[in-house]
TIKOL-758004 format. One record per residue: residue in three letters; x, y, z of N, C-alpha, C in turn. Coordinates in pm, whole numbers, padded with zeros to 5 digits, always signed. Atoms other than C-alpha are relative to their C-alpha. Last residue first. Layout:
BEGIN
ALAXYZXYZXYZ ...
This chain:
BEGIN
VAL+00048+00008-00138+10449+13529+16254-00123+00086+00016 TYR+00118+00085-00007+10513+13464+15884-00055-00014+00142 LEU+00101-00047+00096+10758+13745+15808-00130-00077+00012 ALA+00073-00111-00060+10951+13665+16127-00107+00054-00094 GLU+00103+00058-00087+11050+13328+15978-00086+00109+00061 PHE+00109+00048+00085+11233+13509+15699-00114-00056+00082 ARG+00057-00116+00069+11445+13711+15942-00118-00042-00088 ALA+00094-00069-00090+11495+13408+16171-00066+00119-00070 ASP-00050-00136-00018+11654+13209+15888-00106+00077+00079 GLY-00137+00000-00051+11624+12830+15855+00060+00138+00017 LEU-00069-00105+00074+11316+12843+15630+00144+00017+00046 ALA-00074+00062+00110+11212+12506+15776+00072+00105-00085 SER-00139+00019-00041+11117+12692+16096+00084-00066-00109 VAL-00075-00122+00031+10801+12807+15920+00147-00016+00035 PRO+00011-00105-00102+10672+12449+15935+00085+00120-00041 LEU-00113+00000-00092+10643+12256+15608-00021+00106+00107 PRO-00093-00112+00007+10303+12216+15446+00112-00013+00103 THR+00002-00071-00127+10149+11867+15430+00100+00115-00008 LEU-00125-00011-00074+10090+11752+15074-00019+00077+00129 ASP+00041-00029-00137+09771+11628+14907+00126-00001+00087 LEU-00027+00106-00095+09897+11651+14550-00043+00043+00139 LEU-00094-00033-00106+09730+11893+14314+00018-00120+00091 ASP+00056-00006-00134+09563+11752+14005+00110+00032+00101 THR-00031+00120-00078+09716+11836+13671-00058+00017+00139 ASN-00041-00019-00139+09562+12084+13432+00035-00134+00063 ALA-00030-00140-00030+09522+12116+13056+00053+00020+00141 ALA-00143-00018-00021+09555+11745+12976+00035+00142+00044 LYS-00046+00085-00109+09184+11667+13020+00146+00029+00034 GLU+00070-00039-00123+09059+11960+12813+00049-00081+00119 SER-00060-00121-00056+09328+11903+12549-00070+00044+00128 ASP+00037-00001-00141+09216+11544+12491+00055+00124+00070 ARG+00140+00039-00013+09218+11576+12114-00049+00007+00144 PRO+00020+00144-00019+09547+11765+12114-00148-00031+00020 LEU-00004+00041-00140+09525+12124+11983-00016-00151+00008 LEU+00066+00129-00019+09614+12219+11628+00017-00041+00146 LEU-00031+00075-00121+09695+12588+11577-00081-00129+00006 HIS-00016+00141+00040+09669+12712+11218+00037-00088+00120 ARG+00077+00030+00121+09531+13062+11292+00006-00148-00038 PHE+00065+00128-00027+09663+13078+11647-00079-00047-00122 SER+00129+00025+00064+09911+13355+11562-00052-00140+00036 VAL+00006+00144+00027+10189+13447+11803-00140-00031-00051 ALA+00137+00047+00013+10257+13822+11790+00003-00147-00039 LEU+00023+00091+00111+10604+13903+11919-00146-00040+00000 HIS+00129+00068+00000+10726+14175+12151-00015-00081-00129 GLY+00032+00060+00128+11053+14330+12256-00136-00066+00008 ALA+00118+00086+00002+11178+14553+12532-00018-00057-00140 CYS-00046+00127+00056+11482+14752+12638-00117-00099+00008 SER+00037+00013+00142+11350+15106+12681+00055-00126-00065 SER+00112-00080+00047+11527+15146+13017-00018-00016-00151 TRP-00036-00094+00104+11760+14867+13113-00125+00070-00050 ARG-00120-00076-00033+11727+14686+13446+00034+00107-00103 ASP+00024-00070-00126+11383+14523+13458+00119+00087+00039 SER-00112+00004-00094+11406+14432+13092-00038+00076+00126 THR-00045-00132-00044+11080+14373+12909+00111-00017+00102 CYS-00114+00014-00091+10963+14076+12705+00050+00140+00032 ARG-00079-00121-00019+10617+14079+12544+00109-00027+00103 VAL-00101+00032-00100+10433+13783+12398+00092+00121+00008 TYR-00119-00083+00009+10117+13887+12216+00092-00038+00114 TYR-00048-00048-00129+09855+13619+12167+00120+00089-00028 GLN-00143+00002-00029+09663+13564+11846+00025+00042+00144 PRO-00074+00006+00126+09322+13506+11687+00151-00004+00022 PRO-00020-00135+00051+09172+13418+12026+00079-00008-00132 LEU-00138-00041+00018+09057+13060+12065+00008+00144-00048 PRO-00044+00002+00139+08701+13018+12186+00142+00055-00010 GLU+00095-00016+00110+08781+12822+12392-00089+00120+00028 PHE+00139+00028-00028+09072+12857+12632-00084+00018-00126 VAL+00081-00037+00116+09447+12836+12594-00143-00042+00029 PRO+00132+00065+00008+09676+12833+12896-00080+00055-00117 ILE+00104-00101-00006+10030+12946+12813-00134-00072-00006 THR+00135+00048+00027+10323+12716+12883-00098+00115+00019 PHE+00095-00022-00108+10683+12825+12859-00137-00045-00044 GLU+00117+00088+00005+10994+12754+12656-00088+00030+00120 LEU+00079+00000-00122+11259+13015+12582-00119-00092-00020 LYS+00125+00074+00004+11527+12966+12318-00066+00002+00137 ILE+00027+00046-00135+11797+13230+12281-00138-00065-00001 PRO+00137-00012-00049+11922+13273+11926-00013-00057+00141 GLU+00074+00125+00014+12299+13306+11890-00143+00021+00050 GLY+00073-00002+00126+12437+13658+11844-00078-00128-00027 SER-00053+00104+00089+12697+13596+12115-00069+00001-00136 GLN-00102-00057+00087+12613+13929+12280+00054-00102-00099 TRP+00061-00083+00103+12282+13795+12414+00102+00065-00091 GLN+00103+00068+00078+12430+13500+12599-00055+00088-00111 LYS-00064+00090+00097+12751+13668+12711-00101-00069-00089 ARG-00053-00076+00113+12552+13951+12872+00063-00091-00106 HIS-00127-00067-00026+12359+13713+13096+00053+00064-00128 LEU-00091+00008+00114+11993+13625+13067+00125+00079+00031 LEU-00105-00100-00002+11791+13556+13381+00094-00024-00117 MET-00125+00051+00051+11466+13370+13345+00099+00114-00004 
């Protein structure tokens, strides 16, 4: 995700949503770490506790979705000879 200067200078909280796979046995906590790829020493981390985590009853079934049987596109679908050359 790309954050722009206006977003973080506004002082408003920035909400990020993502999925993390959880396996049995549950660990006591996960550490979420954010690091800037442009600013040196710009990083943050948060410990997310699983102490009171309630998983859905069918969590094993809902954890993954089946892949669709799709036909891959040809390399020419990239529409750029430079990119197509990477796959020759």
